[in-house]
C-alpha positions as CSV (number, residue, x, y, z in Angstrom):
1,X,95.1,109.3,111.8
2,X,92.9,110.8,115.1
3,X,89.5,109.4,116.4
4,X,88.0,113.0,115.0
5,X,89.1,112.5,111.6
6,X,88.1,109.0,111.8
7,X,84.7,110.2,112.6
8,X,84.0,112.5,110.2
9,X,85.4,110.1,107.2
10,X,82.4,107.9,109.0
11,X,79.4,110.6,109.4
12,X,79.9,111.9,105.6
13,X,80.3,108.4,104.3
14,X,77.0,107.3,106.7
15,X,75.4,109.9,104.1
16,X,75.3,107.2,101.5
17,X,74.3,104.3,104.1
18,X,77.6,103.4,104.5
19,X,78.5,101.5,108.1
20,X,81.8,102.1,110.1
21,X,82.3,98.1,109.7
22,X,82.4,98.8,105.8
23,X,85.1,100.9,106.1
24,X,88.6,100.2,106.4
25,X,91.5,102.8,106.8
26,X,95.0,102.4,105.9
27,X,97.6,104.8,106.6
28,X,101.5,105.6,105.7
29,X,103.6,108.9,106.3
30,X,102.4,109.6,102.5
31,X,98.8,108.3,101.6
32,X,95.3,107.7,103.8
33,X,94.0,104.5,101.7
34,X,90.5,104.3,102.7
35,X,88.2,101.4,101.0
36,X,84.8,101.0,101.2
37,X,83.4,97.4,100.9
38,X,80.1,96.7,99.4
39,X,78.3,94.9,96.9
40,X,80.0,96.2,93.2
41,X,75.7,96.5,91.9
42,X,75.2,99.3,95.0
43,X,78.6,100.9,94.3
44,X,77.8,102.7,91.3
45,X,75.9,105.3,93.2
46,X,79.2,105.9,95.2
47,X,81.5,105.6,91.8
48,X,79.5,107.5,89.3
49,X,79.6,107.9,85.7
50,X,83.7,108.1,84.9
51,X,84.7,107.8,88.4
52,X,83.3,111.5,89.4
53,X,81.4,110.7,92.1
54,X,84.2,108.8,93.8
55,X,87.0,111.4,92.8
56,X,84.4,114.5,94.1
57,X,84.0,112.1,97.8
58,X,87.8,111.7,97.7
59,X,88.6,115.3,97.0
60,X,86.0,116.3,100.0
61,X,87.8,113.9,102.5
62,X,91.3,115.0,101.2
63,X,90.0,118.6,102.2
64,X,88.6,117.5,105.6
65,X,91.7,115.3,106.5
66,X,95.0,117.8,105.0
67,X,94.0,121.3,107.5
68,X,97.3,121.3,108.9
69,X,100.9,121.6,107.6
70,X,101.2,117.9,107.1
71,X,99.6,117.0,103.5
72,X,98.7,113.2,102.8
73,X,97.3,111.8,99.6
74,X,93.7,110.4,99.6
75,X,92.8,107.4,98.0
76,X,89.1,106.4,98.3
77,X,88.3,102.8,96.8
78,X,84.7,101.8,96.9
79,X,84.6,97.8,95.7
80,X,87.3,97.2,94.8
81,X,86.9,99.9,91.5
82,X,90.1,101.6,91.7
83,X,92.1,97.9,92.1
84,X,90.0,97.0,89.1
85,X,91.0,100.6,87.3
86,X,94.6,100.3,88.3
87,X,95.0,97.3,86.3
88,X,93.1,98.6,83.1
89,X,95.4,101.8,83.5
90,X,98.4,99.5,83.6
91,X,97.5,97.1,80.4
92,X,97.1,100.8,78.8
93,X,100.5,102.0,79.7
94,X,101.9,98.7,78.5
95,X,100.0,99.2,74.8
96,X,101.4,103.1,74.9
97,X,105.3,102.0,75.9
98,X,104.7,99.3,72.9
99,X,103.3,101.7,70.6
100,X,106.2,104.5,71.5
101,X,108.8,101.9,70.8
102,X,107.6,101.2,67.4
103,X,107.2,104.9,66.3
104,X,109.1,106.6,68.4
105,X,106.5,109.1,68.8
106,X,104.3,110.1,72.0
107,X,101.7,108.4,72.8
108,X,98.4,110.2,74.3
109,X,96.0,108.3,76.1
110,X,92.7,108.5,76.3
111,X,90.7,111.4,78.9
112,X,91.5,110.2,82.4
113,X,90.8,111.6,85.5
114,X,93.3,113.9,87.8
115,X,93.8,110.7,89.9
116,X,94.3,108.2,87.1
117,X,96.5,110.4,85.4
118,X,98.5,111.0,89.0
119,X,98.7,106.7,89.2
120,X,99.8,106.8,85.6
121,X,103.1,109.4,86.3
122,X,103.8,107.3,89.2
123,X,103.5,104.4,87.2
124,X,106.1,105.7,85.1
125,X,108.5,107.8,87.3
126,X,111.1,105.2,88.1
127,X,111.0,103.6,84.4
128,X,114.4,104.4,82.5
129,X,113.1,104.7,79.1
130,X,110.2,106.2,79.1
131,X,108.6,109.6,81.0
132,X,105.0,110.8,81.2
133,X,103.5,114.1,80.9
134,X,100.2,116.1,81.0
135,X,99.0,118.8,78.5
136,X,96.0,120.6,78.1
137,X,93.3,122.3,80.4
138,X,90.3,120.7,82.2
139,X,88.5,118.3,80.6
140,X,91.3,119.0,77.5
141,X,94.1,118.0,79.6
142,X,95.7,114.5,78.5
143,X,98.3,112.3,79.4
144,X,101.0,111.5,77.0
145,X,103.8,108.7,77.4
146,X,106.8,109.1,75.1
147,X,110.8,108.2,74.9
148,X,113.1,109.8,77.6
149,X,115.7,112.3,75.8
150,X,119.0,111.6,77.3
């Protein structure tokens, strides 16, 4: 990541009283992971209800960084929220798999943000037995887990 992009991220987060020493940026070929270290009690204003503020900030940063021909996925985590939520999603997916195994019918997960749906799709993508798909539009979009058909 070039210094200009880092400066833009720091300036955006400074609007929320986040200092550059609270920001950690890790970059791979496909992903830019931005972690903001702060007290969990203060993090609520950056996370928002159902992580809507966090998702919006993540989208803004993604639009700022992905202006050229190379597109990298951006993941913004504040006070470990995404990491904790990932644990919840993993449990949810395991429960859904068990339900699908016992009933044979697809299992619909509760409403998830687009970021969370993507994370679940990535969890399932290499599974030999299960697949995932989304159906619906907007806030009615739901993610399903089902057995793979041969």
